[in-house]
C-alpha positions in Angstrom: 47.7 253.3 193.3 48.0 254.3 189.7 45.4 252.6 187.5 48.0 251.4 184.9 49.8 249.6 187.8 46.5 247.9 188.7 45.8 246.8 185.2 49.3 245.3 184.8 48.8 243.5 188.2 45.6 242.0 186.8 47.3 241.0 183.6 50.0 239.3 185.6 47.4 237.4 187.6 45.9 236.2 184.3 49.2 234.6 183.4 50.7 237.3 181.1 54.5 237.4 181.3 55.5 239.2 178.1 54.5 242.5 176.4 55.6 243.3 172.8 55.3 247.0 172.2 56.3 250.2 170.3 56.5 253.1 172.8 54.3 256.1 172.4 53.0 259.1 174.3 49.5 257.8 174.7 50.7 254.6 176.4 53.4 256.1 178.6 51.8 255.1 181.9 51.1 251.5 180.7 54.7 251.1 179.3 56.1 252.2 182.7 53.8 249.9 184.6 54.5 246.9 182.4 58.2 247.4 182.8 57.9 246.9 186.5 56.2 243.4 186.3 56.6 241.9 182.8 59.2 241.1 180.2 58.8 244.0 177.8 60.1 243.5 174.3 60.3 246.7 172.2 60.0 246.1 168.4 60.4 248.6 165.6 56.9 248.3 164.0 53.6 247.4 165.6 52.6 244.8 163.1 55.6 242.8 164.3 54.4 243.1 167.9 51.1 241.6 167.0 52.5 238.7 164.9 55.0 238.0 167.7 52.2 237.8 170.2 50.2 235.4 168.1 53.2 233.0 167.6 54.4 233.4 171.2 51.0 232.2 172.5 51.0 229.3 170.1 54.5 228.1 171.2 54.6 229.0 174.8 54.1 226.4 177.5 54.5 228.9 180.3 53.2 232.4 180.1 51.2 234.5 177.8 52.0 237.6 175.7 50.0 240.7 174.7 50.7 243.7 172.4 50.8 247.3 173.6 50.4 250.1 171.0 49.8 253.8 171.1 46.9 255.7 169.7 46.4 256.5 166.0 49.2 255.0 163.8 50.2 252.6 166.5 46.7 251.0 166.4 46.4 251.1 162.6 49.8 249.5 162.1 48.9 246.4 164.1 45.6 245.9 162.3 47.1 243.3 159.8 48.3 241.2 162.7 44.9 241.3 164.3 43.2 240.3 161.1 45.6 237.4 160.7 44.9 236.1 164.2 41.2 236.6 163.7 41.1 234.4 160.6 43.3 231.7 162.3 41.1 231.7 165.4 44.1 232.5 167.6 44.3 234.3 170.9 45.7 237.9 170.8 45.2 240.6 173.3 46.0 244.1 172.1 45.9 247.0 174.5 45.9 250.4 172.8 46.4 253.9 174.1 44.0 256.7 173.4 43.7 260.4 174.0 42.2 261.7 177.3 38.5 261.0 177.8 37.6 264.7 177.5 39.5 264.9 174.2 37.6 262.1 172.5 35.9 263.1 169.3 33.1 260.5 169.8 32.2 260.7 166.1 31.2 264.4 166.2 34.4 265.5 164.3 37.0 263.5 162.5 39.6 264.2 165.1 39.9 266.1 168.3 42.8 264.7 170.3 46.3 264.5 168.9 46.8 261.2 167.1 43.2 260.3 167.8 41.4 257.8 165.6 38.5 255.5 166.6 40.5 252.3 167.0 37.6 250.5 168.5 35.4 250.8 165.4 38.4 250.0 163.1 39.2 246.8 165.0 35.6 245.5 165.4 35.4 243.4 162.2 38.6 241.5 163.1 38.1 241.0 166.9 36.0 239.0 169.3 35.6 242.1 171.4 36.7 245.7 170.8 36.0 248.1 173.6 36.9 251.6 174.8 37.6 251.9 178.5 36.1 255.4 179.1 35.8 254.7 182.8 37.7 252.8 185.5 36.8 249.1 185.4 36.8 246.6 188.3 38.9 243.5 188.3 36.0 241.4 187.2 35.0 243.6 184.3 38.6 243.9 183.0 39.4 240.2 183.2 36.1 239.2 181.7 36.7 241.3 178.6 40.4 240.5 178.4 39.7 236.7 178.4 36.9 237.0 175.8 39.1 235.7 173.0 40.8 232.9 174.8 38.1 230.2 174.7 35.5 228.9 172.3 36.5 230.1 168.8 39.5 232.2 169.8 40.4 235.5 168.4 41.8 239.0 169.1 40.5 241.3 171.8 41.2 245.1 171.5 41.0 247.3 174.6 41.5 251.0 174.2 42.6 252.9 177.4 42.6 256.7 177.4 45.8 258.3 178.8 44.1 260.0 181.8 42.6 256.7 182.9 46.0 255.1 182.8 47.5 257.7 185.1 44.4 258.0 187.4 44.9 257.3 191.1 42.5 254.5 192.2 41.5 252.6 195.3 43.0 249.1 195.0 40.6 247.6 197.5 37.4 248.8 195.8 38.5 247.7 192.3 39.5 244.2 193.5 36.1 243.3 194.7 35.1 240.2 192.9 37.5 237.7 191.4 39.6 237.3 188.3 37.2 236.0 185.7 39.3 233.4 183.8 38.0 232.1 180.6 35.7 229.1 180.6 35.1 226.7 177.7 32.0 227.8 175.8 31.4 224.8 173.6 28.0 223.2 173.0 27.8 219.9 174.8 27.6 217.1 172.2 24.9 214.5 172.8 26.2 211.0 173.4 24.0 209.6 170.5 25.8 212.0 168.1 29.2 210.8 169.2 28.0 207.2 168.8 26.7 208.1 165.3 30.2 209.1 164.3 31.6 205.9 165.7 29.0 203.9 163.8 29.9 205.6 160.5 33.6 204.8 161.1 32.8 201.2 161.8 30.8 200.9 158.5 33.4 202.8 156.4 35.8 200.9 154.1 38.0 203.9 153.4 37.8 206.4 156.3 40.2 209.4 156.8 40.6 211.6 159.9 41.5 215.2 159.1 42.8 217.1 162.1 42.8 220.9 162.1 44.1 223.7 164.3 41.1 223.2 166.5 42.7 220.1 167.9 45.1 221.2 170.6 48.7 220.1 170.5 48.2 218.5 174.0 45.3 216.5 172.8 47.1 215.4 169.6 50.1 214.3 171.6 48.0 212.2 174.0 46.2 210.5 171.0 49.2 209.4 168.9 49.3 205.9 170.3 45.5 205.6 170.1 45.5 206.8 166.5 48.0 204.0 165.6 45.7 201.4 167.3 42.7 202.9 165.5 44.3 202.0 162.2 42.6 204.8 160.2 44.6 207.1 157.9 45.2 210.5 159.5 45.9 213.8 157.8 46.4 217.3 159.0 45.5 220.8 157.8 48.1 223.5 157.5 46.9 224.9 160.8 47.4 221.5 162.3 50.8 221.2 160.8 52.5 219.8 163.9 49.7 217.7 165.4 50.9 214.4 163.9 54.6 213.7 163.0 55.3 212.6 159.5 56.8 209.3 160.6 53.6 208.2 162.4 52.4 204.9 160.8 48.9 206.3 160.2 50.0 209.7 158.8 49.3 210.4 155.2 50.0 214.0 154.6 48.6 217.6 154.4 45.8 218.0 151.8 45.2 221.5 150.6 44.6 223.5 147.4 48.4 223.9 147.4 49.0 220.7 149.4 50.7 217.4 149.0 49.4 215.6 145.9 49.3 212.1 147.5 47.3 213.4 150.4 44.8 215.1 148.0 44.4 212.0 146.0 43.8 209.8 149.0 41.4 212.1 150.8 39.3 212.4 147.7 38.9 208.6 147.5 37.7 208.3 151.1 34.2 207.0 151.6 34.1 208.9 155.0 36.0 212.0 156.0 35.9 212.9 159.7 37.1 216.6 159.8 37.9 217.6 163.4 38.6 221.2 164.3 38.9 222.5 160.8 36.5 225.0 159.2 36.9 223.3 155.7 37.6 226.6 154.0 38.3 227.0 150.3 42.0 226.4 150.8 41.2 223.0 152.3 38.4 221.9 149.9 39.7 223.5 146.7 37.7 226.2 144.8 35.8 223.4 143.1 34.2 222.5 146.4 31.3 220.7 144.8 33.7 217.9 144.0 35.2 217.7 147.5 35.0 214.1 148.8 33.1 213.0 145.6 32.6 209.4 146.6 32.1 209.7 150.4 30.4 211.3 153.3 31.7 214.2 155.3 31.5 214.6 159.1 32.6 218.0 160.3 33.1 219.0 163.9 33.6 222.7 164.6 32.9 225.0 167.5 31.4 227.7 165.3 27.9 226.9 164.0 28.3 229.4 161.2 31.1 227.4 159.7 28.9 224.3 159.7 26.1 226.2 158.0 28.0 228.2 155.3 27.0 225.9 152.5 30.4 224.9 151.2 31.4 222.1 151.1 28.6 219.6 151.4 28.6 218.4 155.0 26.5 215.3 155.7 26.9 215.2 159.5 27.7 218.6 161.1 28.4 218.6 164.8 28.9 221.8 166.8 31.2 221.4 169.8 34.7 220.7 171.0 36.6 218.6 168.4 39.1 217.6 171.0 36.5 215.7 173.0 35.2 214.0 169.8 38.7 212.8 168.9 39.2 211.5 172.4 35.8 209.7 172.3 36.4 208.2 168.9 39.9 206.9 169.8 38.6 205.5 173.0 36.2 203.1 171.3 36.9 199.7 169.9 35.6 197.4 167.2 36.3 199.5 164.2 37.3 196.5 162.1 40.2 195.9 159.7 41.2 198.8 157.4 44.5 197.2 156.5 43.7 197.0 152.7 42.9 200.7 152.6 46.0 201.6 154.7 48.1 199.5 152.3 46.7 201.3 149.4 47.4 204.7 151.1 51.0 203.6 151.6 51.4 202.5 148.0 50.1 205.9 146.7 52.3 207.8 149.1 55.3 205.8 147.8 54.4 206.3 144.2 54.2 210.1 144.3 57.3 211.9 145.5 57.1 215.1 147.5 59.4 216.8 145.0 57.5 216.6 141.7 60.0 215.4 139.0 58.5 217.8 136.5 59.7 220.9 138.4 62.3 222.9 136.6 65.2 225.1 137.9 68.6 226.0 136.6 71.5 223.7 137.6 73.4 226.6 139.1 70.5 227.1 141.6 69.2 225.1 144.6 65.9 223.2 144.2 63.7 224.6 147.0 62.0 221.2 147.3 65.3 219.4 147.8 66.4 222.1 150.2 63.3 221.7 152.4 63.6 217.9 152.4 67.3 218.2 153.5 66.4 220.9 156.1 63.8 218.6 157.7 66.4 215.9 158.0 68.8 218.3 159.7 66.3 219.7 162.1 65.8 218.1 165.5 62.8 217.2 167.7 63.4 220.3 169.8 63.3 222.8 167.0 60.5 225.3 166.3 59.7 225.6 162.6 58.3 228.8 161.2 57.4 228.7 157.5 56.3 232.0 156.1 52.6 232.5 155.4 52.4 233.0 151.7 54.2 232.5 148.4 56.5 229.8 147.1 58.5 229.4 150.2 55.4 228.6 152.3 54.0 226.2 149.7 57.2 224.3 149.3 57.6 224.0 153.1 54.0 222.7 153.4 54.5 220.2 150.6 57.9 218.8 151.6 59.0 219.6 155.1 58.7 216.5 157.3 57.6 217.4 160.9 59.2 215.4 163.7 57.5 214.5 167.0 58.2 217.2 169.6 58.7 220.0 167.0 56.4 223.0 167.0 55.5 224.2 163.5 53.1 226.9 162.7 52.2 229.5 160.1 49.3 231.9 159.4 47.7 231.1 156.0 44.2 232.5 156.2 45.2 236.1 155.6 48.3 234.9 153.8 50.1 238.1 154.3 53.7 238.6 153.2 56.1 239.6 156.0 54.8 237.3 158.7 57.8 235.1 159.0 60.3 237.3 161.0 57.7 238.7 163.4 56.3 235.2 164.0 59.8 233.7 164.5 60.7 236.5 167.1 57.6 235.7 169.1 58.3 231.9 168.9 61.9 232.5 169.9 60.9 234.3 173.1 58.5 231.5 173.9 60.9 228.7 173.1 63.2 229.4 176.0 66.4 228.9 174.0 65.2 226.2 171.6 66.4 226.8 168.1 63.8 228.5 165.8 64.1 227.8 162.1 62.5 230.4 159.8 62.1 229.8 156.0 61.0 232.9 154.1 61.1 234.3 150.6 63.1 237.5 150.0 60.1 239.5 148.8 58.1 238.7 152.0 61.1 239.1 154.3 61.7 242.6 153.0 58.4 243.7 154.3 59.5 243.4 158.0 63.3 243.3 157.7 63.5 246.2 160.2 62.9 243.6 163.0 66.4 242.2 162.5 67.3 244.8 165.1 65.0 243.0 167.5 66.7 239.7 166.7 70.2 241.1 167.2 69.7 243.1 170.5 68.0 240.0 172.1 70.5 237.5 170.7 67.6 235.2 169.7 68.5 231.6 168.8 67.0 232.1 165.3 68.2 230.6 162.1 66.9 232.4 159.0 66.8 230.7 155.6 66.1 233.2 152.9 64.9 232.1 149.4 67.0 234.5 147.3 65.0 234.6 144.0 64.9 238.4 143.4 61.4 239.2 144.4 57.9 237.8 144.4 58.2 234.3 143.0 54.4 233.4 143.1 53.4 236.8 141.5 56.1 236.3 138.8 54.8 232.9 138.0 51.2 234.1 137.9 52.1 236.9 135.5 54.1 234.5 133.3 51.2 232.0 133.1 48.3 234.4 132.6 49.8 237.4 130.9 52.3 235.9 128.4 55.2 236.7 130.7 54.4 240.4 131.0 55.9 241.2 134.4 55.1 244.2 136.6 56.6 245.0 140.0 57.7 241.5 140.9 61.5 241.8 140.8 64.4 244.2 140.4 64.1 244.2 136.6 60.5 245.5 136.9 61.1 248.1 139.6 61.0 246.2 142.9 63.9 247.1 145.2 65.5 244.1 146.9 68.4 244.6 149.3 71.9 243.3 149.1 71.3 240.6 151.7 74.9 240.1 152.7 75.3 243.8 153.4 72.0 244.0 155.2 72.6 241.2 157.6 76.1 242.5 158.2 74.7 245.9 159.1 72.7 244.2 161.9 75.7 242.2 163.1 74.1 238.8 162.0 76.4 236.2 160.6 75.4 235.3 157.0 76.6 232.7 154.5 75.4 231.8 151.0 74.8 228.1 150.7 75.2 225.8 147.7 74.5 222.1 146.9 76.1 219.9 149.5 75.7 222.5 152.2 74.3 219.9 154.6 77.9 218.4 154.9 79.7 221.7 154.9 81.5 222.4 158.2 81.0 226.2 158.0 77.3 225.7 157.5 76.9 223.1 160.2 78.9 225.1 162.8 76.7 228.2 162.2 73.5 226.1 162.1 74.3 224.5 165.4 75.6 227.7 167.1 73.6 229.7 169.7 72.3 233.0 168.5 71.0 234.4 165.2 72.4 233.5 161.8 71.2 233.9 158.2 71.6 231.5 155.2 70.9 232.7 151.7 69.4 230.0 149.5 69.8 230.9 145.8 66.6 229.9 144.0 66.1 230.2 140.3 63.7 233.1 139.6 62.1 230.9 137.0 61.7 227.9 139.3 58.4 226.1 138.8 56.2 225.2 141.7 54.3 222.0 141.1 52.0 220.4 141.9 49.2 223.0 142.0 45.5 223.2 141.2 44.9 224.7 137.8 41.7 225.5 135.9 40.2 223.6 133.0 37.6 224.2 130.2 34.3 222.4 130.7 32.4 220.8 127.8 30.1 223.9 127.8 33.2 226.2 127.3 33.2 227.7 130.8 36.3 227.6 133.0 36.3 225.8 136.3 39.0 225.0 138.9 40.1 221.4 139.0 39.1 219.3 142.1 41.8 218.6 144.7 42.8 215.2 143.2 43.6 216.7 139.7 46.7 218.8 140.3 49.0 220.0 137.5 51.0 218.7 135.8 49.1 215.5 135.0 50.4 212.3 136.4 51.9 209.7 133.9 49.2 207.4 132.7 50.7 204.3 134.4 50.9 206.1 137.8 47.4 207.5 137.4 46.1 204.0 136.8 47.6 202.9 140.1 46.6 205.7 142.3 43.0 206.5 141.2 41.6 203.0 142.2 38.4 204.3 143.7 37.8 207.3 141.4 36.8 207.7 137.8 39.1 210.4 136.5 38.3 212.2 133.2 
């Protein structure tokens, strides 16, 4: 049989059902073979293929997806998506074409074959494995490398397959010796005494907080919801753990982050014990002033990557290398933690005193408040919806600060790389995985413009995707930065400073996607509701003031020695009114 047919058979045996791709000469055999066994989704640009794969695999309950790209520009185009998945520790298989083996430059010249570039070396820094297949592999060899990024600390795998190998005739029986090498967990086993030490710390703590990250699987989190309520300890989630605990859970107290919810930041910083499970505690999570992270408490961190535990920031008092899911199950399976009702009551009080929409935010009355919009959108959404905030800028921050996730919803973004343009590609992948469930995308116009070509993919596949576009004439976060730091001198952030933004009504119409511009009261408007509830794609333009403020946020301050430093997480701008600060900072001395 043809080797490309054999490779696709193995991929199917490994559970792959979908292939996102851009056709090219150096993958012609693989494209033809994939079309015989898999659902093949052509996209316009390779970066969208990679992002779609990442989000498909996060949402899918049945089947897996991989990306297929041609040599040269096909490979370089998908690199951003690979980098994003690498930083988020998410599974992504990318199979790339390459010139024939005899035409490989192998570092002796810059290029020998047409479109040749050394994709393996380019991909290595952002992959778990990056390998050139310069010979025919057996089933066991292929599956072992293919699965290298699907267990432990997950990440992308890049396999480069020369054109002549794809089309080679091979003996199926010889290549199938051995078995499919499916991924096995590669976590350190955590000694029982270490687990009991965490339990002991929780029992002694007066103000404990559990912080669940993306390393906690959705399946584990769903099983633990009742146990977490019985445990009686405040629970928070990272942005990567956005949908692990619904907002209405009695023990849920928000999403702390450098750009997170103010009440969650204030409460977490007053904990006398933080148990961080499945989160690497990066600078977004701890704040840039990481020396003042959990200033009056101890930190337990459970992560599968020892390098994250040893990086030196923040201070970690009890690092544990292993599977955070098992630790959460063990903790919640124990009893005798005592009564934390006073601490929980205080948490509820703080949550009630600090609104999700900061009253000091400003926007023109003729515009829609993005904060109020996201609050209303969360009310309109159902338990079956898939929520895709974009991955950077004001639209992402507002969604993370205000959207209230419901039980059963899937919600995800990609904030490590924080690349603009992720929203539409991610929503496409999520829509293919969601099997008809409604996907809700919220994206800023500047970011959306970076991948708007994929509206064609949405249209031709009739995806059940509802696109909410923050129409604020460009890059809101960059505009605000330039205003705050450079006395309002703006460069390349909107149409007035040279950035070309489409006429959105005309653009969506060109792709045959229904579009309406919404205004205050839209949530009761029949035209809006009919379109929102309809099957298929639709777009909604949300007119946001270009000068809208985005509070709260972490700002810098001048130290007594005259140097600048970033505020700790609990001191967000603008400052709280004195009477509110007196109520919410009970366990911290704030200066």
